[in-house]
C-alpha positions, 0 to 999 in steps of 0.5 A: 256357058263357055267356061262350064262347058271347058270344065265339063270337057276336062272332067270328061277328058280327065275321066278318060285319061284317068290311070290306075295306081300302077299306070300312074306309077309307070308314067312317073317312074320312067323320068325318075329312073332316067334322071337318076341314071343318068346322073349316075352315069355322069358321076362316073364318067367324071371320075374315069377322065384320066388325061390331065397336066400337072406342073411341079414348081421348084425354087431353083434350077439345080433342084429342078434339074435333079428332082425332075430328072428323077421323077419325071419317068414316074409321072408323065403328065407332070413338067418340072419348072422353076417358079413361085407360088404366085406363078402356079396360082396364075397358071392353074386359074388360067386352067393352063394346068389342071393342078400344081405342086409348089415346093416353098420352105417347108411346105409342099403345096398342091394347088388345084381349082375344083371348078376347072379340074377335069380328072380326080385321078390328077389329084390322087397322082399329085398326092403320090408325087408330093409324098415322093417329093418330101422323100427326096427333099428330106434326103437331098444333101444340098437342100438340108440348109433350105429344108430343116424341118421335114416338108409338110403337105398341104392341098389347097382348092382355089376355087370359091363354092360359087365357081364349083356350083357354076361348074357342076351346072355347066356340066350336068344341066344340059344333060339333065334337062335333055333327058327330063324334056325327053321324057315329058315329051314322051308322055305328051306323044303318048297322051296325044296319040291316046286322046286326040288321035285315038278319037279317029283311030277308035272311030269315036271322032264322029260322036264328039261331032254330035256333042253340044260342045264345039270341037274346039273347046273339046280339044282344048279340055283334052290339051289342058289335061295333057299339059297337067300330066306332062308338067307333073311328069316333069316335077317327078323327074326333077325331084329325082335330079335333086335326089341324084345330086344329094346321093352322088354330089353332096357338096353341090347339093349342100351348096344349092340347098344353102342358095335356096335357103337364102333366096327362095326365088330359086323355086318359082323360077325353076317351076317357071322354066319347067312350065316353059317347057310344058307349054311348048311340048304340049303345043308341038305334040297337040299339033302332031296328034291333031294332024293324023288319023292313025297313030302309026303315021303320027309317030313319025312326026312325033320322033321329029318333035323329040329331036327338036326338044332335045336339040333345044336343051343342049343348044346352050352347049354350042351357043354361048350368047346371052340371046339364048336365055330368052329362048324356051327350052334352051334357056334352062342351062343358062338361067340356072348358071346365072342363078348359081352366080347369084344374077337372077335376071327376071326379064329373060325367064318371062320373055321365054315363058311369054313366047312359049305361051304364045307358041302354045296358043298358035299351036292349039289354034293350028291344032283345032283347024287339023282336028276339025278338018276331019269332020268336013 
């Protein structure tokens, strides 16, 4: 009997919140456009970064002094030193220089690590500097013996595909997660105001008290419908994030697609992360919607809920601890980064999901108490 009541309430609430195609499109288009816009902005922010440090490694002190004296004024971010390929690689790997040019025999090598490099302008300037080096080295009398052949320029990326992917997620997943979760929270806030607070504001709450179904079952039906709609909006935003990656970061998208093909567990892991966030968001806004009789009052506390969700999304940017993987909402970035490293640990994922389920359950119990208080 109880299950039939809940199903009946869910159907009733679904009919109440049933949207026209235009309304449904608007609900889904907000997270899609927001995530695409954020991805586009981040793409150009990365390109526009112009501060960097580069090093030019030359084979002897005499060459270093003369070449550095001539090119130093044209390339203020470059330092000219005497050294070897091994020394240059070490400095690049350690992040002590964004890129390094190494003059060795008949080759000018441009070394960089794309998982660390923060400026695309650095590579452009490095190529220009390499061309100038080729020109100077070819014409220097004291180098005729060492450079009998025309020097060749090679650009070498020292990073692995795994490092590139981890770097991408480190830069992007926190911000994309924040905007995605805020859009989900915005939908939850609207639904809570309409279906929960709205019953009191429209003065239809008294008629619900007279229904044969208990108030707690009616509220549970409302919350389950709200959870479904919030999860669907999250899926739409996630699809937009993937589309943005395919358009603006095709290399990273290709690596992710290959990783998913090799290990399909990516899909259930990401869906579990999204469901974890859905449970927390639904729980928070069901409490807020149940505690107030007008949407105007509820909106003040809804803002606090939005702040809580956004802080949780960017928490890994400030706390680099393994414990973050066990915290709902905050575990979004660290779990995805570990997946990129082929380190899929199910325990933190399931722990965070269990915590979110407990939080959602407690929130639903409190919501029932707050909602029923109006009938007293």
